[in-house]
C-alpha positions, 0 to 999 in steps of 0.5 A: 333792388331785389324783389321777393316772391309773393307768399302764394308763389313761395308756398307753391315753390316749396310744395314743388320742391318737396314733391321733387326731392321725395318723402317729407322730412321725418317720414321713414318708409322702411319703418312703415314697412316694418310696422306693417309687417309686424301688424300682419304677423300679429293678425295671422291666426294660429292653428289651435285645438280647444280641449274639454276640461275632462272626459265624462263617461256616457257624455259627448266630448267636444274638440274645437279646432281653429284652422284655415278653411278647407284644411283637413283636421284629425284629432287623435285620442289614445291611452299612450303618449308616444308611438304614432307617426304622421305620414310625413314622418312627424311623431306626435304625442299619442300611441300607435293605437288611437281613436281618430276624429276627422273633418274639414274646416268650414268657411268660418275657420272653426271645426267642432268634432264630437266623441261619444264616451262609453258608459264603462265604469272601469274607465273612471280615473284613466288618463288619455292623451290628445293631439290634433293635426291639420293640413291641406292633405295627409302628407302636409299634416302638422300638429296644432297648438293646444288650448285648455278649457279656460282658453289658455295655450298649454303643452299639456295634452292629457285628459282624465276620464270621470264619472258624471256628477250625481244630480243635486250635487255641485260639479267640481272641476280640477285645476280651477284658477284661483282656488286654494287647496283648502277650498278645493278640498271643501268643495270636494267634500260637499260634492261627495256628501251630495253624491253619496246621498248621505242625509245625516251629513247633509244636515251638518252642512251650513245652509246660511241660517243664523241661530243666535244661541250658537257660538259660531253665529255670535262670532262674526270672524268665525269661518262658516261653511266654505265662506267667511261669515262676518255677520248677516 
């Protein structure tokens, strides 16, 4: 007569067999290593430089660079977009004549470099080109990725020099996401009216008040000013 093993002994025997034969069924160590490698690559921080939206005459421009702590960082600003070659032979997109900003990345991995813009009205509207490089030494410097003022990665490394906004007028930034050309033109017109201190044209701007004797205020589907008015 054949005797069966008690339940607790059968469970113990099954566990022993699993330990002797290797990983449990359905577990793939190769897949685990693959996923871990992918996660590590996603967690690696890229080297980035964050550009301002524009350079304003008479104000301070700031360039923020993310890179490993202890790295050297150089930011080059030039009126040309070619001609400069790094010590290791790598060409970058600025001219041979540059204004150079430099520093060492602190422990938090973020370095801010500042550049004072001159108050020279002749520079208004001119375009400059910017590149940033980082490395542990001058011989290992490499270009870093460029981020625009909205925090998006871009290949565009040019900035426009502009005059500061006059007091009392709205500051208009070019290339604002979500703005139609019509909206941008309307905002630009408003900015010019305030900047030129044209009181007669200021009075023509819609300030949001309602006059029921005017046709524009009697029709809720008429666009008032820069916003669509549908009754107040």
